[in-house]
C-alpha positions as CSV (number, residue, x, y, z in Angstrom):
1,X,-37.1,-103.3,-41.5
2,X,-35.8,-106.6,-40.4
3,X,-32.2,-107.8,-39.9
4,X,-30.9,-110.6,-42.2
5,X,-27.2,-110.9,-41.9
6,X,-24.2,-109.3,-40.2
7,X,-20.7,-109.9,-41.6
8,X,-17.3,-108.3,-41.9
9,X,-14.4,-108.2,-44.4
10,X,-12.2,-110.3,-42.1
11,X,-12.6,-114.1,-42.3
12,X,-12.1,-114.4,-38.5
13,X,-15.4,-112.6,-37.9
14,X,-18.3,-114.9,-36.9
15,X,-21.0,-114.0,-39.3
16,X,-24.5,-113.7,-37.8
17,X,-27.4,-115.0,-39.8
18,X,-30.7,-113.8,-38.3
19,X,-33.8,-115.9,-38.5
20,X,-36.2,-113.9,-40.8
21,X,-39.2,-114.6,-38.5
22,X,-39.4,-115.6,-34.9
23,X,-36.6,-116.0,-32.4
24,X,-32.9,-115.6,-33.1
25,X,-30.5,-116.6,-30.2
26,X,-26.7,-115.8,-30.0
27,X,-25.1,-117.7,-27.1
28,X,-21.9,-116.6,-25.3
29,X,-20.3,-119.6,-23.5
30,X,-17.3,-120.0,-21.3
31,X,-15.3,-123.2,-21.1
32,X,-14.8,-125.2,-18.0
33,X,-11.1,-124.3,-18.0
34,X,-11.8,-120.6,-18.3
35,X,-10.6,-118.4,-15.5
36,X,-13.4,-115.9,-16.2
37,X,-16.3,-115.7,-13.7
38,X,-18.6,-114.1,-16.3
39,X,-19.6,-114.5,-19.9
40,X,-18.5,-111.0,-20.8
41,X,-15.9,-110.5,-23.6
42,X,-16.9,-113.0,-26.2
43,X,-18.8,-110.4,-28.3
44,X,-22.5,-110.8,-27.5
45,X,-23.0,-107.0,-26.6
46,X,-20.6,-106.1,-29.4
47,X,-23.1,-107.4,-31.9
48,X,-25.7,-104.7,-30.9
49,X,-22.9,-102.1,-31.2
50,X,-21.9,-103.2,-34.7
51,X,-25.6,-103.1,-35.8
52,X,-25.9,-99.5,-34.6
53,X,-22.6,-98.8,-36.3
54,X,-24.0,-100.0,-39.6
55,X,-27.3,-98.2,-39.0
56,X,-25.6,-94.8,-38.9
57,X,-24.6,-94.2,-35.3
58,X,-22.1,-91.4,-34.4
59,X,-18.4,-92.0,-34.9
60,X,-17.1,-94.9,-32.8
61,X,-13.6,-94.0,-31.7
62,X,-12.9,-97.4,-30.2
63,X,-13.6,-99.1,-33.5
64,X,-11.3,-96.6,-35.3
65,X,-8.5,-97.1,-32.8
66,X,-8.7,-100.9,-32.0
67,X,-9.9,-102.4,-35.2
68,X,-8.9,-100.1,-38.1
69,X,-10.0,-100.9,-41.6
70,X,-12.6,-103.4,-40.6
71,X,-15.6,-103.2,-42.8
72,X,-18.9,-104.3,-41.2
73,X,-21.8,-105.2,-43.4
74,X,-25.5,-105.4,-42.4
75,X,-28.0,-106.9,-44.7
76,X,-31.6,-105.7,-44.0
77,X,-35.0,-106.2,-45.5
78,X,-37.3,-103.3,-46.0
79,X,-40.9,-103.5,-47.2
80,X,-39.8,-103.9,-50.7
81,X,-36.2,-105.1,-51.1
82,X,-33.1,-106.5,-49.6
83,X,-30.3,-103.9,-48.9
84,X,-26.8,-104.0,-47.8
85,X,-25.1,-101.4,-45.6
86,X,-21.3,-101.4,-45.2
87,X,-19.2,-99.1,-43.1
88,X,-15.4,-98.8,-42.6
89,X,-14.1,-98.3,-39.1
90,X,-11.3,-96.0,-40.5
91,X,-13.6,-94.0,-42.8
92,X,-16.7,-93.7,-40.8
93,X,-18.2,-90.6,-42.4
94,X,-18.9,-92.5,-45.6
95,X,-21.0,-95.7,-46.0
96,X,-21.9,-98.0,-48.9
97,X,-25.6,-98.5,-49.4
98,X,-26.1,-101.3,-52.0
99,X,-22.5,-100.7,-53.1
100,X,-23.2,-97.0,-53.7
101,X,-21.1,-94.6,-51.6
102,X,-23.2,-92.0,-49.6
103,X,-22.6,-89.8,-46.7
104,X,-23.6,-90.8,-43.2
105,X,-26.3,-88.2,-43.0
106,X,-27.8,-89.4,-46.3
107,X,-27.9,-93.0,-44.9
108,X,-29.8,-91.8,-41.8
109,X,-32.3,-89.9,-43.9
110,X,-32.9,-93.0,-46.1
111,X,-33.4,-95.2,-43.1
112,X,-35.8,-92.7,-41.6
113,X,-37.9,-92.7,-44.8
114,X,-38.0,-96.5,-44.8
115,X,-38.6,-97.1,-41.1
116,X,-40.6,-94.3,-39.5
117,X,-43.4,-91.9,-40.2
118,X,-42.3,-88.7,-38.6
119,X,-44.4,-85.6,-38.9
120,X,-42.7,-82.5,-40.2
121,X,-41.7,-79.7,-37.9
122,X,-41.6,-81.8,-34.7
123,X,-38.2,-81.6,-33.0
124,X,-36.6,-84.5,-31.3
125,X,-37.7,-87.2,-33.8
126,X,-35.3,-88.9,-36.2
127,X,-34.2,-92.4,-37.2
128,X,-31.2,-92.3,-34.8
129,X,-33.3,-91.1,-31.9
130,X,-36.0,-93.8,-32.4
131,X,-34.1,-96.9,-33.4
132,X,-32.7,-97.5,-29.8
133,X,-36.3,-98.3,-28.8
134,X,-35.8,-101.5,-30.7
135,X,-32.2,-102.3,-30.1
136,X,-31.1,-101.0,-26.7
137,X,-27.4,-100.5,-26.1
138,X,-25.4,-100.2,-22.9
139,X,-26.4,-100.7,-19.3
140,X,-28.2,-97.4,-18.8
141,X,-30.8,-98.3,-21.5
142,X,-31.8,-101.3,-19.6
143,X,-32.8,-99.3,-16.4
144,X,-36.2,-97.9,-17.5
145,X,-38.5,-99.0,-20.3
146,X,-39.0,-95.3,-21.3
147,X,-35.4,-94.4,-21.5
148,X,-33.1,-95.2,-24.5
149,X,-30.4,-92.6,-24.4
150,X,-32.7,-89.6,-24.5
151,X,-31.3,-86.2,-23.7
152,X,-34.2,-84.8,-21.9
153,X,-37.7,-85.6,-20.5
154,X,-39.2,-84.0,-23.6
155,X,-37.1,-86.2,-25.9
156,X,-38.2,-89.3,-24.0
157,X,-41.8,-88.4,-24.0
158,X,-42.1,-87.4,-27.7
159,X,-40.3,-90.5,-28.9
160,X,-42.4,-92.9,-26.8
161,X,-45.5,-91.0,-27.7
162,X,-44.9,-91.4,-31.5
163,X,-44.5,-95.1,-31.1
164,X,-47.6,-95.4,-29.0
165,X,-49.7,-93.5,-31.5
166,X,-50.1,-90.4,-29.3
167,X,-50.4,-87.0,-30.8
168,X,-46.9,-85.6,-30.8
169,X,-48.0,-82.1,-31.9
170,X,-49.5,-81.5,-28.5
171,X,-46.2,-82.4,-26.9
172,X,-44.1,-80.3,-29.3
173,X,-46.4,-77.3,-29.0
174,X,-46.3,-77.1,-25.2
175,X,-42.5,-77.3,-25.3
176,X,-42.4,-74.6,-28.0
177,X,-44.7,-72.3,-26.1
178,X,-42.7,-72.8,-22.8
179,X,-39.4,-72.1,-24.7
180,X,-40.9,-68.9,-26.2
181,X,-42.1,-67.8,-22.7
182,X,-38.6,-68.6,-21.3
183,X,-36.9,-66.7,-24.1
184,X,-39.2,-63.6,-23.6
185,X,-38.5,-63.7,-19.8
186,X,-34.8,-64.0,-20.5
187,X,-34.9,-61.1,-23.0
188,X,-36.6,-58.8,-20.4
189,X,-34.2,-59.8,-17.8
190,X,-31.2,-59.2,-20.0
191,X,-32.6,-55.9,-21.1
192,X,-32.7,-54.8,-17.5
193,X,-28.9,-55.5,-17.2
194,X,-28.2,-52.5,-19.5
195,X,-26.4,-50.0,-17.4
196,X,-28.9,-47.3,-17.9
197,X,-31.9,-49.6,-17.2
198,X,-30.1,-51.2,-14.2
199,X,-29.4,-47.8,-12.7
200,X,-33.0,-46.8,-13.5
201,X,-34.5,-49.7,-11.7
202,X,-32.0,-49.8,-8.8
203,X,-32.7,-46.1,-8.1
204,X,-36.5,-46.7,-8.0
205,X,-37.0,-44.0,-10.7
206,X,-40.2,-43.5,-12.6
207,X,-39.9,-44.0,-16.3
208,X,-42.3,-41.3,-17.3
209,X,-40.7,-38.7,-15.1
210,X,-37.2,-39.6,-16.3
211,X,-38.3,-39.5,-19.9
212,X,-39.7,-36.0,-19.4
213,X,-36.5,-34.8,-17.7
214,X,-34.4,-36.1,-20.6
215,X,-36.6,-34.6,-23.2
216,X,-36.4,-31.2,-21.5
217,X,-32.6,-31.4,-21.1
218,X,-32.2,-32.3,-24.7
219,X,-34.4,-29.5,-25.8
220,X,-32.2,-27.0,-23.8
221,X,-29.1,-28.3,-25.3
222,X,-30.4,-28.3,-28.8
223,X,-31.4,-24.6,-28.4
224,X,-27.9,-23.8,-27.1
225,X,-26.4,-25.7,-30.0
226,X,-28.5,-23.8,-32.6
227,X,-27.4,-20.4,-31.1
228,X,-23.8,-21.5,-30.9
229,X,-21.3,-19.4,-33.0
230,X,-18.1,-21.3,-33.7
231,X,-14.8,-19.3,-34.0
232,X,-12.4,-21.5,-35.8
233,X,-9.5,-19.4,-34.4
234,X,-11.0,-19.2,-30.9
235,X,-8.0,-20.5,-29.1
236,X,-5.7,-18.2,-31.2
237,X,-7.8,-15.2,-30.2
238,X,-7.8,-16.4,-26.6
239,X,-4.0,-16.7,-26.7
240,X,-3.7,-13.2,-28.1
241,X,-6.0,-11.8,-25.5
242,X,-3.9,-13.4,-22.8
243,X,-0.8,-11.8,-24.4
244,X,-2.5,-8.4,-24.5
245,X,-3.5,-8.7,-20.9
246,X,-0.1,-9.6,-19.8
247,X,1.4,-6.6,-21.8
248,X,-1.2,-4.2,-20.3
249,X,-0.3,-5.3,-16.8
250,X,3.4,-4.6,-17.6
251,X,2.5,-1.1,-19.0
252,X,0.4,-0.4,-15.9
253,X,3.3,-1.3,-13.7
254,X,5.6,1.0,-15.7
255,X,3.0,3.9,-15.5
256,X,2.9,3.5,-11.8
257,X,6.7,3.7,-11.6
258,X,6.8,6.7,-13.8
259,X,4.1,8.6,-11.8
260,X,5.9,7.8,-8.7
261,X,9.1,9.3,-10.1
262,X,7.3,12.5,-11.0
263,X,5.9,12.8,-7.5
264,X,9.4,12.3,-6.1
265,X,10.8,14.9,-8.5
266,X,8.1,17.4,-7.5
267,X,8.9,16.8,-3.9
268,X,12.6,17.3,-4.4
269,X,12.1,20.6,-6.3
270,X,10.0,22.0,-3.4
271,X,12.6,21.2,-0.8
272,X,14.6,24.4,0.5
273,X,17.6,24.6,2.9
274,X,16.4,24.8,6.5
275,X,19.0,27.5,7.6
276,X,20.0,30.7,5.8
277,X,23.2,32.6,6.3
278,X,21.4,35.4,8.1
279,X,19.8,33.0,10.5
280,X,23.2,31.4,11.1
281,X,24.6,34.9,11.9
282,X,21.8,35.6,14.3
283,X,22.1,32.2,16.0
284,X,25.7,32.7,16.5
285,X,25.7,36.5,17.0
286,X,27.2,36.1,20.3
287,X,30.0,34.5,18.6
288,X,30.5,37.2,15.9
289,X,33.4,38.7,18.0
290,X,34.9,35.3,17.6
291,X,34.9,35.4,13.8
292,X,37.3,37.3,11.8
293,X,36.1,39.4,8.8
294,X,37.7,36.8,6.5
295,X,35.5,34.1,8.0
296,X,32.3,36.1,7.4
297,X,33.3,36.6,3.8
298,X,33.8,33.0,3.5
299,X,30.3,32.2,4.7
300,X,28.8,34.5,2.0
301,X,30.7,32.6,-0.7
302,X,29.5,29.3,0.6
303,X,25.9,30.6,0.7
304,X,26.2,31.8,-2.9
305,X,27.6,28.4,-3.9
306,X,24.8,26.5,-2.4
307,X,22.2,28.8,-4.0
308,X,23.6,28.0,-7.5
309,X,23.9,24.4,-6.6
310,X,20.2,24.3,-5.8
311,X,19.3,26.1,-8.9
312,X,21.2,23.6,-10.9
313,X,19.5,20.7,-9.2
314,X,16.1,22.2,-9.8
315,X,16.9,22.6,-13.5
316,X,18.1,19.0,-13.7
317,X,15.0,17.6,-12.0
318,X,12.8,19.7,-14.2
319,X,14.4,18.2,-17.3
320,X,14.1,14.7,-15.8
321,X,10.4,15.4,-15.1
322,X,9.9,16.5,-18.6
323,X,11.4,13.3,-20.0
324,X,9.4,11.0,-17.6
325,X,6.2,12.9,-18.6
326,X,7.0,12.0,-22.2
327,X,7.5,8.4,-21.3
328,X,4.3,8.4,-19.2
329,X,2.3,9.8,-22.1
330,X,3.7,7.2,-24.5
331,X,3.0,4.3,-22.0
332,X,-0.5,5.6,-21.4
333,X,-1.2,5.7,-25.2
334,X,0.2,2.2,-25.5
335,X,-2.0,1.0,-22.6
336,X,-5.1,2.5,-24.1
337,X,-4.3,0.8,-27.5
338,X,-3.7,-2.5,-25.9
339,X,-6.8,-2.2,-23.7
340,X,-8.8,-1.4,-26.8
341,X,-7.5,-4.5,-28.6
342,X,-8.0,-6.6,-25.4
343,X,-11.7,-5.4,-25.1
344,X,-12.2,-6.3,-28.7
345,X,-10.8,-9.8,-28.2
346,X,-12.7,-10.4,-25.1
347,X,-15.9,-9.2,-26.7
348,X,-15.4,-11.7,-29.6
349,X,-14.6,-14.5,-27.1
350,X,-17.8,-13.6,-25.3
351,X,-19.9,-14.0,-28.4
352,X,-18.2,-17.1,-29.9
353,X,-16.9,-20.4,-28.6
354,X,-14.5,-23.0,-29.6
355,X,-15.3,-25.9,-32.0
356,X,-14.6,-28.6,-29.3
357,X,-17.0,-26.8,-27.0
358,X,-19.6,-27.1,-29.8
359,X,-18.6,-30.8,-30.3
360,X,-19.1,-31.3,-26.5
361,X,-22.6,-30.1,-26.7
362,X,-23.4,-32.2,-29.7
363,X,-21.9,-35.2,-28.0
364,X,-23.9,-34.5,-24.9
365,X,-27.1,-34.3,-26.9
366,X,-26.3,-37.6,-28.7
367,X,-25.6,-39.3,-25.3
368,X,-28.8,-38.1,-23.7
369,X,-30.8,-38.9,-26.9
370,X,-29.4,-42.5,-26.7
371,X,-30.5,-42.7,-23.1
372,X,-33.9,-41.4,-24.0
373,X,-34.2,-43.8,-26.9
374,X,-33.2,-46.7,-24.6
375,X,-35.9,-45.8,-22.2
376,X,-38.4,-45.4,-24.9
377,X,-37.4,-48.7,-26.5
378,X,-37.5,-50.4,-23.1
379,X,-41.0,-49.1,-22.4
380,X,-42.2,-50.1,-25.8
381,X,-40.4,-53.5,-25.8
382,X,-41.6,-54.1,-22.2
383,X,-45.2,-53.6,-23.3
384,X,-44.7,-55.7,-26.4
385,X,-43.0,-58.6,-24.5
386,X,-45.6,-58.4,-21.7
387,X,-48.4,-58.7,-24.3
388,X,-46.6,-61.6,-26.1
389,X,-46.1,-63.4,-22.8
390,X,-49.7,-62.9,-21.8
391,X,-50.8,-64.3,-25.1
392,X,-48.5,-67.3,-24.8
393,X,-49.8,-67.9,-21.3
394,X,-53.3,-67.7,-22.7
395,X,-52.3,-70.2,-25.4
396,X,-50.8,-72.5,-22.7
397,X,-54.2,-72.5,-21.0
398,X,-56.0,-73.2,-24.2
399,X,-53.7,-76.1,-24.8
400,X,-54.7,-77.6,-21.5
401,X,-58.3,-77.6,-22.6
402,X,-57.4,-78.9,-26.0
403,X,-55.3,-81.7,-24.5
404,X,-58.1,-82.7,-22.1
405,X,-60.5,-82.9,-25.1
406,X,-57.9,-85.0,-27.0
407,X,-57.5,-87.5,-24.2
408,X,-61.3,-87.9,-23.9
409,X,-61.8,-88.2,-27.6
410,X,-59.1,-90.8,-28.1
411,X,-59.6,-92.7,-24.9
412,X,-60.8,-95.9,-26.5
413,X,-58.1,-96.1,-29.1
414,X,-55.4,-95.2,-26.6
415,X,-56.6,-97.8,-24.0
416,X,-56.7,-100.4,-26.8
417,X,-53.0,-99.8,-27.4
418,X,-52.1,-99.7,-23.7
419,X,-54.0,-103.0,-23.3
420,X,-51.3,-104.8,-25.3
421,X,-48.9,-104.0,-22.5
422,X,-51.3,-105.2,-19.8
423,X,-51.7,-108.5,-21.6
424,X,-48.0,-109.1,-21.8
425,X,-47.5,-108.0,-18.2
426,X,-50.4,-110.2,-17.0
427,X,-48.5,-113.2,-18.4
428,X,-45.7,-112.5,-16.0
429,X,-47.7,-111.2,-13.0
430,X,-51.4,-112.2,-13.3
431,X,-52.2,-110.8,-9.9
432,X,-50.4,-107.5,-10.1
433,X,-52.0,-104.3,-11.6
434,X,-50.0,-103.1,-14.6
435,X,-50.4,-100.5,-17.3
436,X,-49.3,-97.5,-19.2
437,X,-50.5,-94.2,-17.8
438,X,-50.9,-90.9,-19.7
439,X,-52.2,-87.8,-18.0
440,X,-52.4,-84.2,-18.9
441,X,-49.6,-82.2,-17.3
442,X,-51.3,-78.9,-16.5
443,X,-48.3,-77.2,-15.1
444,X,-47.4,-74.0,-17.0
445,X,-43.9,-73.8,-15.8
446,X,-42.6,-76.9,-17.5
447,X,-42.3,-78.2,-21.1
448,X,-43.9,-81.6,-20.6
449,X,-47.4,-82.1,-22.0
450,X,-48.1,-85.6,-20.5
451,X,-47.2,-87.3,-17.3
452,X,-46.2,-90.7,-18.8
453,X,-45.3,-93.9,-16.9
454,X,-45.0,-97.7,-17.5
455,X,-45.9,-99.7,-14.4
456,X,-46.2,-103.2,-13.0
457,X,-47.1,-102.8,-9.3
458,X,-45.1,-105.6,-7.7
459,X,-42.0,-104.0,-6.5
460,X,-41.0,-107.0,-4.3
461,X,-40.6,-109.4,-7.2
462,X,-37.1,-110.0,-8.7
463,X,-36.8,-109.1,-12.4
464,X,-39.9,-106.9,-12.4
465,X,-38.0,-104.0,-14.1
466,X,-36.7,-106.4,-16.8
467,X,-40.2,-107.7,-17.3
468,X,-41.4,-104.1,-17.7
469,X,-38.8,-103.4,-20.3
470,X,-39.6,-106.6,-22.3
471,X,-43.4,-106.0,-22.2
472,X,-43.0,-102.4,-23.2
473,X,-40.6,-103.1,-26.1
474,X,-42.9,-105.9,-27.3
475,X,-45.8,-103.5,-27.1
476,X,-44.1,-101.0,-29.4
477,X,-43.1,-103.8,-31.8
478,X,-46.6,-105.2,-31.9
479,X,-48.4,-101.9,-32.3
480,X,-46.5,-100.9,-35.4
481,X,-47.5,-97.3,-34.7
482,X,-45.7,-94.9,-37.0
483,X,-42.8,-97.3,-37.7
484,X,-41.9,-100.3,-39.9
485,X,-39.3,-101.8,-37.6
486,X,-39.9,-105.6,-37.4
487,X,-37.4,-106.7,-34.8
488,X,-36.5,-106.3,-31.1
489,X,-32.9,-107.0,-30.0
490,X,-32.3,-107.7,-26.3
491,X,-28.9,-108.2,-24.7
492,X,-28.3,-110.9,-22.1
493,X,-28.3,-108.3,-19.3
494,X,-32.1,-108.2,-19.6
495,X,-32.5,-111.8,-18.4
496,X,-29.9,-111.8,-15.5
497,X,-32.3,-110.9,-12.7
498,X,-35.3,-112.9,-14.0
499,X,-36.2,-116.2,-12.5
500,X,-36.3,-119.3,-14.7
501,X,-40.1,-119.2,-15.0
502,X,-40.1,-115.6,-16.2
503,X,-37.4,-116.2,-18.8
504,X,-39.4,-119.2,-20.2
505,X,-42.6,-117.2,-20.3
506,X,-40.7,-114.4,-22.0
507,X,-39.6,-116.7,-24.9
508,X,-43.1,-118.1,-25.2
509,X,-44.5,-114.6,-25.6
510,X,-41.7,-113.6,-28.0
511,X,-42.3,-116.7,-30.2
512,X,-46.0,-116.3,-30.3
513,X,-45.9,-112.6,-31.0
514,X,-43.2,-112.7,-33.7
515,X,-44.6,-115.7,-35.6
516,X,-48.1,-114.4,-35.5
517,X,-47.1,-111.0,-36.8
518,X,-44.1,-111.9,-39.0
519,X,-41.6,-110.2,-36.7
520,X,-38.2,-111.0,-35.2
521,X,-37.0,-111.3,-31.6
522,X,-33.2,-111.4,-31.3
523,X,-31.6,-112.3,-28.0
524,X,-28.1,-112.8,-26.7
525,X,-28.0,-115.4,-23.9
526,X,-25.6,-117.0,-21.5
527,X,-25.7,-120.8,-21.2
528,X,-26.9,-120.7,-17.6
529,X,-29.8,-118.5,-18.7
530,X,-30.8,-121.2,-21.1
531,X,-30.2,-124.4,-19.2
532,X,-32.6,-123.7,-16.4
533,X,-35.5,-123.1,-18.8
534,X,-35.6,-126.7,-20.0
535,X,-37.6,-127.7,-17.0
536,X,-40.3,-125.1,-17.7
537,X,-40.7,-126.2,-21.3
538,X,-41.8,-129.4,-22.8
539,X,-39.1,-131.1,-24.8
540,X,-40.8,-129.9,-28.0
541,X,-41.1,-126.3,-26.7
542,X,-37.5,-126.3,-25.6
543,X,-36.3,-127.5,-29.0
544,X,-38.5,-125.2,-31.1
545,X,-38.1,-122.1,-29.0
546,X,-34.5,-122.4,-27.9
547,X,-32.3,-125.0,-29.5
548,X,-33.5,-124.6,-33.0
549,X,-33.1,-120.8,-32.9
550,X,-29.5,-120.7,-31.7
551,X,-27.7,-119.3,-34.8
552,X,-24.3,-118.7,-33.3
553,X,-22.3,-119.8,-30.2
554,X,-19.4,-117.6,-29.1
555,X,-16.8,-119.0,-26.7
556,X,-13.9,-117.7,-24.6
557,X,-11.6,-120.7,-25.0
558,X,-9.5,-118.7,-27.6
559,X,-9.6,-115.4,-29.5
560,X,-10.7,-117.4,-32.6
561,X,-13.9,-118.4,-30.9
562,X,-15.0,-114.9,-30.1
563,X,-17.0,-112.7,-32.4
564,X,-14.2,-110.9,-34.1
565,X,-11.9,-113.9,-34.0
566,X,-9.1,-111.8,-32.5
567,X,-8.2,-110.7,-29.0
568,X,-9.1,-107.0,-28.6
569,X,-10.4,-105.0,-25.6
570,X,-12.8,-102.2,-26.4
571,X,-14.8,-99.9,-24.1
572,X,-17.8,-99.3,-26.3
573,X,-20.5,-100.1,-23.7
574,X,-22.1,-96.9,-22.3
């Protein structure tokens, strides 16, 4: 895929026509009267953002908010045909591909099929994840040649590996194995957080002993359950028994009172007067001469009266005793009857139990069975997970050997690819060691298959990091490993720290490489980055490499001279 033309539905937009082969330069200038101290704001970096927008990037909220209903169109050339992609800032989920409306996901799938050869089943690879390797966006993507907005070290490694012709399956497999091991370890850890398992381990219990104890306890309860006789009216019987017991106690109290009354009556019947008339006469014989005959007669009458009174009292007490004996007999019969009923109730209660008691036993069995099963499951799962983890660790070791063999078998081909980078770097720093390194990462605790680096060992030189990025990007473009991208787009920030000689050499390399291989090198430059190079070029070189390839000049003298042709401030740079 190469870039042909970038346009918009607003006439104020400065259309960009890219040279089909070789160098394309967009210049951002500032006027002498401008108060700005930089070249920012004219739209050079915005071009890269708009290209990404047309190539299916995520929703751009700044575009939607600041420039609604703008339609940007990017014309591209694939291996077979010219195509046009259009996208509206106010309806970003839908795009037009050759005037046919499709969803954003379909566009990315179409672009992936036309631009990259991605093996199936390898995570982390897609059109959107790979295309930033050819059109970097934002300051962060100009800090390290390997990094272009990747989410993880794995993502960075596998994307660079694909474009360098390195086996990505080795990378994906180690990551997959490590993820599976981590998942198993997490599962085992989470299983131990179960309350039963946590208590089991915190108490230092032995699983086999605990299992045996639970099995014995469950067996005892099951036997008790099987012998259990449920009385549906258990609590009614219990209530009746309580009532009978209460009545029996009352009867016993009445019997005690009645028997006490009989004893008192018997005592009263046996009582006799302590002094008879004769004894009184003898005691007071010396006083007889003092009594008159009438007085003596009176004493006889009184004695006779008391005798009858006593007989009447005995008769009354005897009748009362007979009545109480009747009551006592009745109460004793009633007590015997109630006691018989109470014994019957208690005997029934002793043989049977309530339904909720039965339910309690059943629930206890279920609870203990659950505990037992958890322990059994844990023991079984622990063994299974342990075996799986051991097999994965073994597979991890086997992959180390497999990777070592791969590196040895593909050494010549790989070094041939890496040599391209060395040749580019040598043009900048002929006396400095440079190269791409790839070593087997034998660590089993990480997901990274290879230790991968891009180096130019001359840290004291200005612009060395920018040179690394340029050489690496040109290496990926030149190799054409697993892709059909025919362009590199670099923003002016790449050239800021380079000295004039380095910039001049960069454009020589870019021109030679792109014209020899029918590729594109697109650059945005500031005038001061251009002017100094004239002394390092012959007049013919300067004209053919720089002047003839300037396709657009953006200025800051007025909004109309900027890319959009209007004044708008957007924070799209990441």
